[in-house]
C-alpha positions as a Markdown table, in Angstrom:
| # | Residue | x | y | z |
|---|---|---|---|---|
| 1 | Met | -44.1 | -1.0 | -7.8 |
| 2 | Gly | -44.3 | -1.8 | -11.5 |
| 3 | Gly | -44.5 | 1.3 | -13.8 |
| 4 | Ala | -44.0 | 3.8 | -10.9 |
| 5 | Ile | -41.5 | 6.6 | -11.3 |
| 6 | Gln | -38.5 | 5.8 | -9.0 |
| 7 | Ala | -36.7 | 9.0 | -8.4 |
| 8 | Pro | -33.4 | 8.8 | -6.5 |
| 9 | Lys | -33.8 | 9.3 | -2.8 |
| 10 | Asp | -31.9 | 12.6 | -2.7 |
| 11 | Ser | -33.5 | 14.0 | -5.9 |
| 12 | Leu | -36.3 | 15.7 | -3.9 |
| 13 | Gly | -33.7 | 17.5 | -1.7 |
| 14 | Gln | -31.7 | 18.5 | -4.8 |
| 15 | Leu | -34.8 | 20.0 | -6.3 |
| 16 | Leu | -35.7 | 22.0 | -3.2 |
| 17 | Leu | -32.1 | 23.1 | -2.9 |
| 18 | Ala | -32.1 | 24.2 | -6.6 |
| 19 | Leu | -35.2 | 26.3 | -6.0 |
| 20 | His | -33.8 | 27.7 | -2.7 |
| 21 | Val | -30.5 | 28.9 | -4.3 |
| 22 | Ser | -32.5 | 30.4 | -7.2 |
| 23 | Gly | -34.0 | 32.9 | -4.7 |
| 24 | Gly | -37.2 | 30.9 | -4.2 |
| 25 | Gln | -38.5 | 31.1 | -7.8 |
| 26 | Ala | -37.6 | 29.4 | -11.1 |
| 27 | Ser | -39.2 | 27.9 | -14.2 |
| 28 | Arg | -39.9 | 24.2 | -14.4 |
| 29 | Ala | -37.6 | 24.1 | -17.4 |
| 30 | Glu | -34.7 | 25.7 | -15.5 |
| 31 | Leu | -35.1 | 23.2 | -12.6 |
| 32 | Thr | -35.3 | 20.3 | -15.0 |
| 33 | Asp | -32.1 | 21.4 | -16.7 |
| 34 | Arg | -30.4 | 21.9 | -13.4 |
| 35 | Leu | -31.2 | 18.4 | -12.1 |
| 36 | Gly | -30.6 | 16.8 | -15.5 |
| 37 | Cys | -33.8 | 14.7 | -15.2 |
| 38 | Gly | -36.8 | 14.1 | -17.5 |
| 39 | Arg | -40.1 | 15.9 | -17.5 |
| 40 | Ser | -41.9 | 13.0 | -16.0 |
| 41 | Val | -39.5 | 12.8 | -13.1 |
| 42 | Met | -39.7 | 16.5 | -12.6 |
| 43 | Gly | -43.5 | 16.4 | -12.5 |
| 44 | Tyr | -43.3 | 13.6 | -9.9 |
| 45 | Leu | -40.9 | 15.5 | -7.7 |
| 46 | Leu | -42.7 | 18.8 | -7.9 |
| 47 | Gly | -45.9 | 17.0 | -6.9 |
| 48 | Glu | -44.3 | 15.6 | -3.8 |
| 49 | Leu | -43.0 | 19.1 | -2.8 |
| 50 | Ala | -46.4 | 20.7 | -3.5 |
| 51 | Asp | -48.1 | 18.1 | -1.4 |
| 52 | Arg | -45.9 | 19.2 | 1.5 |
| 53 | Ser | -46.6 | 22.9 | 0.8 |
| 54 | Leu | -43.0 | 23.5 | -0.1 |
| 55 | Val | -43.6 | 24.8 | -3.6 |
| 56 | Arg | -46.4 | 26.5 | -5.5 |
| 57 | Ile | -46.7 | 25.8 | -9.2 |
| 58 | Asp | -48.2 | 28.4 | -11.6 |
| 59 | Arg | -49.7 | 26.3 | -14.3 |
| 60 | Thr | -50.6 | 29.3 | -16.5 |
| 61 | Gly | -47.1 | 29.2 | -17.8 |
| 62 | Gly | -44.3 | 31.7 | -18.1 |
| 63 | Lys | -41.8 | 32.6 | -20.8 |
| 64 | Pro | -41.9 | 30.1 | -23.6 |
| 65 | Glu | -39.0 | 27.7 | -23.6 |
| 66 | Gly | -38.5 | 25.2 | -26.3 |
| 67 | Gly | -41.7 | 26.2 | -28.1 |
| 68 | Arg | -44.0 | 25.8 | -25.1 |
| 69 | Pro | -44.7 | 27.8 | -21.9 |
| 70 | Ser | -42.8 | 26.7 | -18.9 |
| 71 | His | -44.6 | 26.6 | -15.5 |
| 72 | Gln | -43.2 | 28.9 | -12.8 |
| 73 | Val | -42.3 | 27.3 | -9.5 |
| 74 | Ala | -42.0 | 29.3 | -6.3 |
| 75 | Ile | -41.7 | 29.0 | -2.6 |
| 76 | Pro | -45.2 | 29.7 | -1.1 |
| 77 | Ala | -45.8 | 32.1 | 1.8 |
| 78 | Glu | -46.8 | 29.2 | 4.0 |
| 79 | Ala | -43.5 | 27.4 | 3.6 |
| 80 | Pro | -41.3 | 26.8 | 6.6 |
| 81 | Thr | -38.9 | 29.4 | 8.0 |
| 82 | Val | -36.0 | 29.3 | 10.4 |
| 83 | Val | -34.6 | 31.7 | 13.0 |
| 84 | Ala | -31.0 | 32.7 | 12.5 |
| 85 | Ala | -28.8 | 34.3 | 15.2 |
| 86 | Gln | -25.4 | 36.0 | 14.9 |
| 87 | Ile | -23.2 | 36.5 | 18.0 |
| 88 | Gln | -20.8 | 39.4 | 17.6 |
| 89 | Pro | -18.3 | 41.1 | 20.0 |
| 90 | Asp | -20.6 | 44.1 | 20.3 |
| 91 | Gly | -24.0 | 42.5 | 20.2 |
| 92 | Phe | -26.5 | 40.1 | 18.6 |
| 93 | Thr | -28.5 | 40.0 | 15.4 |
| 94 | Val | -31.5 | 37.7 | 15.1 |
| 95 | Gly | -33.7 | 37.2 | 12.0 |
| 96 | Thr | -36.5 | 35.1 | 10.6 |
| 97 | Val | -35.4 | 33.7 | 7.2 |
| 98 | Gly | -37.4 | 32.0 | 4.5 |
| 99 | Leu | -36.5 | 29.5 | 1.9 |
| 100 | Gly | -34.9 | 31.3 | -1.0 |
| 101 | Gly | -32.6 | 33.2 | 1.4 |
| 102 | Lys | -35.1 | 36.0 | 2.2 |
| 103 | Ile | -34.7 | 37.7 | 5.6 |
| 104 | Leu | -38.3 | 38.3 | 6.7 |
| 105 | Ser | -37.7 | 40.1 | 10.0 |
| 106 | Arg | -34.7 | 41.3 | 12.0 |
| 107 | Ser | -33.8 | 42.4 | 15.5 |
| 108 | Thr | -30.6 | 43.6 | 17.0 |
| 109 | Leu | -29.4 | 43.8 | 20.6 |
| 110 | Pro | -26.2 | 45.3 | 22.0 |
| 111 | Leu | -24.0 | 43.2 | 24.2 |
| 112 | Arg | -24.7 | 44.8 | 27.6 |
| 113 | Asn | -23.2 | 42.2 | 29.9 |
| 114 | Pro | -19.8 | 40.6 | 29.4 |
| 115 | Gln | -20.7 | 37.5 | 31.4 |
| 116 | Pro | -21.8 | 34.8 | 28.9 |
| 117 | Ser | -24.6 | 33.4 | 31.0 |
| 118 | Glu | -26.4 | 36.8 | 31.3 |
| 119 | Ala | -25.7 | 37.8 | 27.7 |
| 120 | Leu | -27.0 | 34.5 | 26.4 |
| 121 | Asp | -30.2 | 34.8 | 28.5 |
| 122 | Glu | -31.0 | 37.9 | 26.6 |
| 123 | Leu | -30.2 | 36.2 | 23.3 |
| 124 | Tyr | -32.5 | 33.2 | 24.1 |
| 125 | Glu | -35.3 | 35.6 | 24.8 |
| 126 | Leu | -34.8 | 37.5 | 21.5 |
| 127 | Met | -34.6 | 34.2 | 19.5 |
| 128 | Asn | -37.8 | 32.9 | 21.1 |
| 129 | Ser | -39.6 | 36.1 | 20.2 |
| 130 | His | -39.0 | 35.3 | 16.5 |
| 131 | Val | -40.7 | 31.9 | 16.7 |
| 132 | Gly | -43.8 | 31.6 | 14.6 |
| 133 | Pro | -46.1 | 28.7 | 13.5 |
| 134 | Asn | -43.9 | 27.8 | 10.5 |
| 135 | Val | -40.4 | 27.9 | 12.2 |
| 136 | Leu | -38.5 | 24.7 | 11.8 |
| 137 | Gly | -35.5 | 25.5 | 14.1 |
| 138 | Phe | -32.6 | 27.7 | 14.9 |
| 139 | Gly | -29.2 | 28.3 | 13.4 |
| 140 | Val | -26.5 | 30.1 | 15.5 |
| 141 | Ala | -23.3 | 31.7 | 14.2 |
| 142 | Val | -20.5 | 32.3 | 16.7 |
| 143 | Pro | -17.1 | 34.0 | 16.4 |
| 144 | Ser | -15.3 | 30.9 | 17.6 |
| 145 | Pro | -14.3 | 27.5 | 16.3 |
| 146 | Val | -17.1 | 25.0 | 17.0 |
| 147 | Arg | -16.6 | 21.3 | 17.6 |
| 148 | Ala | -18.9 | 18.8 | 16.0 |
| 149 | Asp | -20.7 | 18.3 | 19.3 |
| 150 | Gly | -21.4 | 22.1 | 19.7 |
| 151 | Tyr | -18.6 | 22.9 | 22.0 |
| 152 | Ala | -16.9 | 26.3 | 21.4 |
| 153 | Pro | -13.4 | 26.1 | 22.9 |
| 154 | Ala | -12.8 | 29.9 | 22.9 |
| 155 | Ala | -14.5 | 33.0 | 21.7 |
| 156 | Leu | -11.4 | 35.1 | 21.8 |
| 157 | His | -13.0 | 38.4 | 20.8 |
| 158 | Leu | -15.8 | 38.0 | 23.2 |
| 159 | Gly | -13.6 | 37.1 | 26.1 |
| 160 | Trp | -15.8 | 34.0 | 26.8 |
| 161 | Pro | -14.3 | 30.7 | 28.1 |
| 162 | Gly | -15.0 | 27.4 | 26.3 |
| 163 | Leu | -18.7 | 26.7 | 26.4 |
| 164 | His | -20.9 | 23.8 | 25.5 |
| 165 | Leu | -23.1 | 26.0 | 23.4 |
| 166 | Gln | -25.2 | 23.2 | 21.9 |
| 167 | Glu | -26.3 | 22.1 | 25.3 |
| 168 | Leu | -27.0 | 25.6 | 26.5 |
| 169 | Phe | -29.1 | 26.5 | 23.6 |
| 170 | Glu | -31.0 | 23.2 | 23.7 |
| 171 | Glu | -31.9 | 23.9 | 27.3 |
| 172 | His | -33.5 | 27.2 | 26.5 |
| 173 | Leu | -35.0 | 26.7 | 23.1 |
| 174 | Asn | -37.9 | 24.4 | 22.2 |
| 175 | Leu | -36.9 | 23.7 | 18.6 |
| 176 | Pro | -33.9 | 22.0 | 17.0 |
| 177 | Val | -30.8 | 24.2 | 17.1 |
| 178 | Ala | -27.5 | 24.0 | 15.1 |
| 179 | Ile | -24.3 | 26.0 | 15.8 |
| 180 | Ala | -21.3 | 26.7 | 13.7 |
| 181 | Asn | -18.5 | 29.2 | 13.2 |
| 182 | Asp | -19.6 | 32.5 | 11.8 |
| 183 | Ala | -17.1 | 32.7 | 8.9 |
| 184 | Asn | -17.7 | 29.2 | 7.8 |
| 185 | Leu | -21.4 | 30.0 | 7.6 |
| 186 | Ala | -20.7 | 33.2 | 5.7 |
| 187 | Ala | -18.8 | 31.0 | 3.2 |
| 188 | Leu | -21.8 | 28.7 | 2.8 |
| 189 | Ala | -24.1 | 31.6 | 2.2 |
| 190 | Glu | -21.9 | 33.2 | -0.5 |
| 191 | His | -21.6 | 29.8 | -2.1 |
| 192 | Arg | -25.4 | 29.3 | -2.3 |
| 193 | His | -26.7 | 32.8 | -2.7 |
| 194 | Gly | -23.7 | 35.1 | -3.6 |
| 195 | Ala | -20.4 | 35.5 | -5.3 |
| 196 | Gly | -19.5 | 31.8 | -4.8 |
| 197 | Arg | -22.4 | 30.3 | -6.8 |
| 198 | Gly | -21.3 | 27.6 | -9.1 |
| 199 | Ser | -17.9 | 27.1 | -7.5 |
| 200 | Arg | -16.7 | 23.5 | -6.8 |
| 201 | Gln | -14.0 | 24.5 | -4.4 |
| 202 | Leu | -14.6 | 27.9 | -2.8 |
| 203 | Leu | -12.1 | 29.7 | -0.6 |
| 204 | Tyr | -13.8 | 32.5 | 1.4 |
| 205 | Leu | -12.2 | 35.0 | 3.7 |
| 206 | Thr | -13.9 | 37.9 | 5.6 |
| 207 | Thr | -13.3 | 40.5 | 8.3 |
| 208 | Gly | -15.5 | 42.7 | 10.4 |
| 209 | Asn | -14.9 | 45.0 | 13.3 |
| 210 | Val | -12.4 | 42.6 | 14.8 |
| 211 | Gly | -10.6 | 39.4 | 13.6 |
| 212 | Leu | -10.5 | 37.6 | 10.3 |
| 213 | Gly | -12.1 | 34.3 | 9.4 |
| 214 | Gly | -13.0 | 32.1 | 6.5 |
| 215 | Gly | -14.0 | 28.7 | 5.2 |
| 216 | Val | -13.9 | 26.3 | 2.4 |
| 217 | Val | -17.0 | 25.0 | 0.6 |
| 218 | Ser | -16.1 | 21.8 | -1.3 |
| 219 | Glu | -18.6 | 20.3 | -3.7 |
| 220 | Gly | -21.4 | 22.2 | -2.0 |
| 221 | Arg | -20.5 | 21.2 | 1.6 |
| 222 | Leu | -18.5 | 23.0 | 4.2 |
| 223 | Phe | -15.1 | 21.4 | 4.8 |
| 224 | Leu | -14.8 | 21.2 | 8.6 |
| 225 | Gly | -12.0 | 18.7 | 9.3 |
| 226 | Ala | -12.0 | 15.9 | 11.8 |
| 227 | His | -13.2 | 18.0 | 14.7 |
| 228 | Gly | -14.9 | 21.0 | 13.1 |
| 229 | Tyr | -11.9 | 23.2 | 13.4 |
| 230 | Ala | -10.6 | 23.2 | 9.9 |
| 231 | Ile | -9.8 | 26.4 | 8.0 |
| 232 | Glu | -8.8 | 29.1 | 10.5 |
| 233 | Pro | -7.1 | 31.5 | 8.0 |
| 234 | Gly | -6.9 | 34.3 | 10.5 |
| 235 | His | -4.2 | 32.4 | 12.3 |
| 236 | Ile | -1.8 | 32.0 | 9.4 |
| 237 | Thr | 1.4 | 33.9 | 10.2 |
| 238 | Val | 2.1 | 36.6 | 7.6 |
| 239 | Asp | 4.5 | 38.7 | 9.6 |
| 240 | Pro | 6.5 | 36.9 | 12.4 |
| 241 | Gly | 7.5 | 40.3 | 13.8 |
| 242 | Gly | 4.0 | 41.7 | 13.6 |
| 243 | Ala | 1.3 | 42.5 | 16.1 |
| 244 | Gln | 0.3 | 40.3 | 19.0 |
| 245 | Cys | -2.7 | 38.1 | 18.3 |
| 246 | Pro | -5.2 | 37.1 | 21.0 |
| 247 | Cys | -4.4 | 33.5 | 20.2 |
| 248 | Gly | -0.9 | 34.0 | 21.7 |
| 249 | Ser | 1.1 | 34.1 | 18.4 |
| 250 | Thr | 2.3 | 37.2 | 16.6 |
| 251 | Gly | 1.7 | 38.4 | 13.0 |
| 252 | Cys | -1.4 | 36.4 | 12.4 |
| 253 | Leu | -3.4 | 37.4 | 9.3 |
| 254 | Glu | -6.3 | 38.5 | 11.5 |
| 255 | Val | -4.3 | 41.1 | 13.3 |
| 256 | Glu | -2.5 | 42.2 | 10.1 |
| 257 | Ala | -5.5 | 42.6 | 7.8 |
| 258 | Asp | -8.7 | 43.3 | 9.8 |
| 259 | His | -10.2 | 46.7 | 10.6 |
| 260 | Arg | -8.0 | 47.3 | 13.6 |
| 261 | Ala | -4.9 | 46.7 | 11.5 |
| 262 | Leu | -5.8 | 49.4 | 9.1 |
| 263 | Leu | -6.6 | 51.9 | 11.9 |
| 264 | Arg | -3.4 | 50.9 | 13.8 |
| 265 | Leu | -1.3 | 51.8 | 10.8 |
| 266 | Leu | -3.0 | 55.2 | 10.8 |
| 267 | Gly | -2.5 | 55.7 | 14.5 |
| 268 | Ile | -6.3 | 55.7 | 15.2 |
| 269 | Glu | -7.8 | 54.1 | 18.4 |
| 270 | Leu | -11.5 | 53.8 | 18.7 |
| 271 | Pro | -14.1 | 51.9 | 20.7 |
| 272 | Leu | -15.1 | 48.7 | 19.0 |
| 273 | Gln | -18.6 | 50.0 | 18.2 |
| 274 | Glu | -17.1 | 52.9 | 16.1 |
| 275 | Val | -14.5 | 50.9 | 14.2 |
| 276 | Ala | -16.6 | 49.8 | 11.2 |
| 277 | Ala | -18.1 | 53.2 | 10.5 |
| 278 | Lys | -14.6 | 54.8 | 10.7 |
| 279 | Val | -13.1 | 52.3 | 8.3 |
| 280 | Glu | -16.0 | 52.8 | 5.8 |
| 281 | Ala | -15.6 | 56.5 | 5.9 |
| 282 | Leu | -11.8 | 56.3 | 5.4 |
| 283 | Met | -12.2 | 54.0 | 2.4 |
| 284 | Ala | -15.0 | 56.0 | 0.8 |
| 285 | Asp | -12.5 | 58.8 | -0.2 |
| 286 | Pro | -9.1 | 57.5 | 0.8 |
| 287 | Ala | -6.3 | 60.0 | 1.4 |
| 288 | Glu | -2.7 | 59.3 | 0.6 |
| 289 | Asp | -1.9 | 57.9 | 4.1 |
| 290 | Val | -5.0 | 55.7 | 3.9 |
| 291 | Leu | -3.9 | 54.3 | 0.6 |
| 292 | Glu | -0.4 | 53.5 | 2.0 |
| 293 | Ala | -2.1 | 51.7 | 4.9 |
| 294 | Val | -4.3 | 49.8 | 2.5 |
| 295 | His | -1.3 | 48.7 | 0.5 |
| 296 | Arg | 0.4 | 47.4 | 3.6 |
| 297 | Val | -2.8 | 45.4 | 4.6 |
| 298 | Asn | -3.3 | 44.1 | 1.1 |
| 299 | Thr | 0.3 | 42.9 | 1.0 |
| 300 | Arg | -0.3 | 40.9 | 4.2 |
| 301 | Leu | -3.6 | 39.6 | 2.8 |
| 302 | Ala | -1.9 | 38.4 | -0.4 |
| 303 | Ile | 0.8 | 36.5 | 1.6 |
| 304 | Gly | -2.0 | 34.7 | 3.4 |
| 305 | Leu | -3.9 | 34.0 | 0.2 |
| 306 | Gly | -0.8 | 32.6 | -1.4 |
| 307 | Ser | -0.4 | 30.1 | 1.4 |
| 308 | Leu | -4.1 | 29.2 | 1.4 |
| 309 | Ala | -4.1 | 28.8 | -2.4 |
| 310 | Asn | -1.3 | 26.3 | -2.2 |
| 311 | Ile | -3.3 | 24.2 | 0.3 |
| 312 | Val | -6.9 | 24.5 | -0.8 |
| 313 | Asp | -6.6 | 24.4 | -4.7 |
| 314 | Ala | -9.7 | 26.7 | -5.0 |
| 315 | Asp | -11.5 | 27.4 | -8.2 |
| 316 | Arg | -12.7 | 30.7 | -6.8 |
| 317 | Ile | -11.7 | 33.1 | -3.9 |
| 318 | Val | -14.4 | 35.3 | -2.4 |
| 319 | Leu | -13.4 | 38.2 | -0.1 |
| 320 | Gly | -16.2 | 39.3 | 2.2 |
| 321 | Gly | -16.7 | 42.4 | 4.2 |
| 322 | Thr | -13.9 | 45.0 | 4.2 |
| 323 | Leu | -11.5 | 42.5 | 2.6 |
| 324 | Gly | -13.5 | 42.8 | -0.6 |
| 325 | Lys | -13.2 | 46.6 | -0.5 |
| 326 | Leu | -9.5 | 46.5 | 0.2 |
| 327 | Tyr | -9.0 | 44.1 | -2.7 |
| 328 | Ser | -11.1 | 46.4 | -5.0 |
| 329 | Leu | -8.7 | 49.3 | -4.3 |
| 330 | Glu | -5.6 | 47.3 | -5.4 |
| 331 | Pro | -6.6 | 44.1 | -7.3 |
| 332 | Glu | -3.4 | 44.0 | -9.3 |
| 333 | Ile | -1.2 | 44.2 | -6.2 |
| 334 | Val | -3.0 | 41.4 | -4.5 |
| 335 | Arg | -2.9 | 39.2 | -7.6 |
| 336 | Arg | 0.8 | 39.9 | -8.2 |
| 337 | Lys | 1.8 | 39.1 | -4.6 |
| 338 | Leu | -0.4 | 36.0 | -4.6 |
| 339 | Ala | 1.3 | 34.8 | -7.8 |
| 340 | Glu | 4.7 | 35.3 | -6.3 |
| 341 | Arg | 3.8 | 32.7 | -3.6 |
| 342 | Ala | 1.7 | 30.2 | -5.6 |
| 343 | Phe | 3.8 | 27.2 | -6.5 |
| 344 | Leu | 1.8 | 26.5 | -9.7 |
| 345 | Ala | 0.6 | 28.9 | -12.3 |
| 346 | Asp | -2.9 | 27.5 | -12.1 |
| 347 | Leu | -3.1 | 28.4 | -8.4 |
| 348 | Ala | -1.9 | 32.0 | -9.2 |
| 349 | His | -4.7 | 32.7 | -11.6 |
| 350 | Val | -7.7 | 31.6 | -9.5 |
| 351 | Pro | -10.5 | 34.1 | -9.9 |
| 352 | Ile | -10.9 | 36.5 | -6.9 |
| 353 | Thr | -14.1 | 38.5 | -6.3 |
| 354 | Pro | -15.6 | 40.6 | -3.5 |
| 355 | Gly | -18.5 | 39.1 | -1.6 |
| 356 | Glu | -22.0 | 40.0 | -2.6 |
| 357 | Leu | -24.0 | 39.5 | 0.6 |
| 358 | Ala | -24.3 | 42.1 | 3.3 |
| 359 | Asp | -25.9 | 39.6 | 5.6 |
| 360 | Ser | -23.7 | 36.5 | 4.8 |
| 361 | Val | -23.3 | 35.3 | 8.4 |
| 362 | Leu | -27.0 | 35.6 | 9.2 |
| 363 | Leu | -28.0 | 33.9 | 6.0 |
| 364 | Gly | -25.4 | 31.2 | 6.6 |
| 365 | Ala | -26.9 | 30.5 | 10.0 |
| 366 | Ala | -30.2 | 30.1 | 8.3 |
| 367 | Glu | -28.7 | 27.6 | 5.9 |
| 368 | Leu | -27.5 | 25.6 | 8.8 |
| 369 | Ala | -31.1 | 25.4 | 10.2 |
| 370 | Phe | -32.6 | 24.6 | 6.8 |
| 371 | Gln | -30.1 | 21.8 | 6.1 |
| 372 | Pro | -32.2 | 18.9 | 7.6 |
| 373 | Leu | -35.1 | 20.0 | 5.4 |
| 374 | Leu | -32.9 | 20.3 | 2.3 |
| 375 | Asp | -31.4 | 16.9 | 3.0 |
| 376 | Asp | -34.7 | 15.1 | 3.3 |
| 377 | Pro | -37.9 | 17.0 | 2.4 |
| 378 | Arg | -39.9 | 13.8 | 2.8 |
| 379 | Ala | -39.4 | 14.0 | 6.6 |
| 380 | Phe | -41.2 | 17.3 | 6.6 |
| 381 | Ala | -44.9 | 17.2 | 7.5 |
| 382 | Pro | -46.7 | 20.5 | 7.1 |
| 383 | Ala | -48.8 | 21.8 | 10.0 |
């Protein structure tokens, strides 16, 4: 079409993603600068998104930029949402999440039945209860590696066998569903909405009540490997004579640097449901024996980080959950131990920062569900 603006096919998705990672609101000038396009192209793209009820443009103008007011662009209330679910060893969390990374509602459910079929029946019901008129689909985070076809070979900390989770969820849910490893999704959320923003090669590690996981976000996309199993940092050996890991090995990072590792060093045994609160209380005002245990755990963490830094070549390392708190107590120790194991000076000086998101896994599951819309907003037809 002669004279028509021809925006690249993926520019619309880039614009929606830019607004999404800005918290759902930005000025037109900020978005134009981020995309590196001209004003006319930006006007065309915003018009397309507005026609689909994906953005609202305040044409009264905001803070002047470059001598003229810049229109404010925001995600409208009627924009699509997704339902995100997190499976944990002690229960489920389900939330409705909007564009911009806003959790609009949340429900929790304890894991009452160890049998996966009965437990999942309760989860399906809870997820379906969150479905509203604007929901696009579901994202599910599981504490297990997840193959590209949605098969989870082992949820070690749940005691579940290998399950074709994609098939199971599709049988019980009436909207599109996507499933991935919980730590990978937390990495994606921190990259888009948290401490990893702006990173080209993000290495992320986190721990919760039990276990340790992580992921790599490379040029904005999760690195998953050939089958979806890449980056399982919890199973790097950091102490060959260490504790037994559920995977069958000994001295894996996840049994030497998670919540249980800290409590084990202190001679404390607690039910799983009480572990997180106890660790938080201990670290709020750490006594001498707690600091000694923290030092031991941080040493193991640094050994693992050194190996990963040599492999990943990250430009930023984000430590989520308790790992971020452990690091904050002894940043110089972790950095020195990492430097001893990095084979190049550049790798030894990569920035390390605690995670920013309390709900990184849930938000990451939402990112998974939003991805088809972000990839191709033109495929979205508002109700």
